[in-house]
N, C-alpha and C positions, 0 to 999 in steps of 0.2 A: 504778280504782286507788285504793288507800288513801293518805290523807294525814293526818299529825298536825299540828295547828295548836297551836303552843306559845304560850301566853299569858303575857306578862311584865308585871309591874307594879312600882310603887315599894313597897319593903318597909316604908316608914313608914306606909302607908295600907293595912292588911291586914285585911279582913274579907270573905270571899267572899259574893257576887261582888265582886271587888276594885274594879271600876269604880265601884261605889256609894259607896266611901269615898275616892275620889280627889278632891282639892280642886277640880279643874277640873269634875268632875261636880257637886260640891256648890255650885259657883258658878253653875250654871245655874238658871234660874227653875224653880219647882215644875212648871210645865207641860212644860218641856223635859226635866226629870229623868224625869217620868212617861212622856214619849214615848220616851226612850232605853230605859228599862226595858221598855216595851211592845215596842220593836223587838227587844230581846233575847229576850223570850218568843215573839214571832212567828217569829224565826229558829229557835229551838229546836223549835217546833211544826212549821214547814215542813220542817226537816231530818228530824225523826222521821217525819212523814207520807210524805216522799219516799223514805225508807229510806236516806238518805245518812248519817245520824248513827249511828255505832256506839256511841260512849260519850263522856262528858265528865267530867272530874275536876277539882275545885278542890283545891289543895294547902293544907295548913296553912302558916302564916307561916314565913319562913326561920329565925327563931329556934328553931323546933322541928325543923329539919333537922339531919342529921349527914352528914359525909363520911367514907367508909371507904377507906382505902388499904392495900394489902398490900405490905410492904417486907421483904425478906429472910425471907419466909414468915410474918411476923407481921402481923395485922390491927391497924391503928391508926385509931381513931375520933376525929374532930374535930367539935366543935359547929359548927353553921351550915353554910351552903353553901360550896363550894370557893373561890369568888372573891367579892370585894366589888364590887358593881356598883350602878349607879343603879337598875336594874330586875332583879328576880329572877323565876324561873319560878313562876307563880301557878297554873297548871293547863294542861289541854290538852283539845282535842276530837279525836277520831278519826273521820274521815269517809271514806266510800267514794263517790267521785264520778267523773264521766266524764273530767275533764281537769285539768291544772294551773291553767288559767284559771278553771275552776269553783271549785277549792279556794281560789284567791286571792279570788274574788268572795265566798265564804263568810267568809273571814278578814276581809275589809274590812267585813263587816256585824257582826262580833263587837264589842260596845260597847267592849271593852278596847283595840281597835285605835285608837280615838279618843283614848284617854287614856294608853295605853302602847304595847306592841308585840305583834303576832301574827306569828310565823314560820310558814311553810308548808314542811313537809318531806315528800317522798314516802316512803312506807314501803317498805323493801327487800322484794323478793319472797322472798328467802331468809330463813328464820327466824333470829332472833338466837341462839336456843338450840334446835337441832333436838330435836323431841320434846316441847318445852314447850307446854302448852296452858293456856288461861285457865280459871280455876275461878270460877264464879259464887257469890257469897255474898249474904246478906241477902235483901231482898224481891225 
């Protein structure tokens, strides 16, 4: 089953990977910071080798986001995210794993879970927009 792991972080500390700019990460000793960064790379490598990692995306800071609403047939754009919150969506991982427990295990190993929040959502079996397919770009 596929799961999306939504990674949230404090918008005041925003430079992907966002955990590296979190004050709690920066307060760690150099050895501890190196260990956390190494754990992130080990998790990425493990998920890629196991075939569980489908993709991962870091988002630009919330100041570069916009919210679009359609009211009375007219699209209205607003700068920034829809709500003001302590933590904003920083990125996501899309994984394909055997169980919700495995998805939770993966989420717990994402360094951002230590400094922010990682939500685990099962991906619906029905497509959001029937007939829509992903297009690969870049390398």
